[in-house]
N, C-alpha and C positions, 0 to 999 in steps of 0.2 A: 440330131445328135446332141446330147447335153454338153454344155460346157463345164470343163473341170475347174475346181476351185484350187487345185494343187499348185497352179503356177504362182498364185499370190502367196501361198504358204512357203514355197521354195524361195521366192524373192525375199520374204522377210527372214527366212533362216539364213540366207546369204548375208543380208545386211548385219544380223547378229553375229555371225562368224567374223565378218571384217571388222566389226567393232571391237570384239574380243581380241582380235590380233592387234589392233591398234592400242588397246590397253596394255597388252603384253610389251609392246614396243615402247610405250611411254615409261613403263616401269624399268625397262632396260635402260632407257636414256637417263632416268633419274639416278639409277645406281651408278652409271657412267663407268668410269675406269676401275672401280672397286669391284672386281669380279669376285672377291672372296668376301663379300658384304656379310652373308649369313654365317660364314665360318668365323669372321671376326666377331660378330655378335655372340656366337657360341663361346668363343675363347675368353671374351670379357666376362661372361656370365660364370663360366667355370672358375676363373681367376678370383672373382668376387666371393664365390662360394668357398674356395679354398682358403681365402683370407679370413673369412667368417669362422670357418672351422678351426683355423689356428688360434683364433681368439675366443673360442668356445661360444660362439654366436652371441656374445654379450656387447659387441660394439654397435654403434649406430648403423642403421641400414640393414642389419641381419635379422631383424624382426620377421622378415618375409619367410624365414626358413623355420621358424619355431613350430609351426604346425606339421612339418615333415620329419622332424627329428624325434628322439626319444621313443622309438618304437623298434620292434624286432626287424622289420623290413629294411630300415635304414642302417641299422647297427650302429647309430651314433646316439650316445646317451650323455646329456648335459644336464647339470643342475641349473635350471633357469630360476628357481626360486630365491637362491642366494646370489644376487647381483652385487658386486662391490661398487 
């Protein structure tokens, strides 16, 4: 009777699954008590965008939005040529 090589592959798969679970645990421990970590990041980003929108995207740090505005999809039209 032939020996099956599946046992070795199953063993490696179990090691891989346990390593991925440990990685998830480490990420959970790094985030710690801040269970709304991603939500806070999203809110900060939205607040920054709204602040830039209020200033017509002309203040420092708002350059990252210039390629996404002034088109029909965004519905935001700003004259970026004449910056005061």
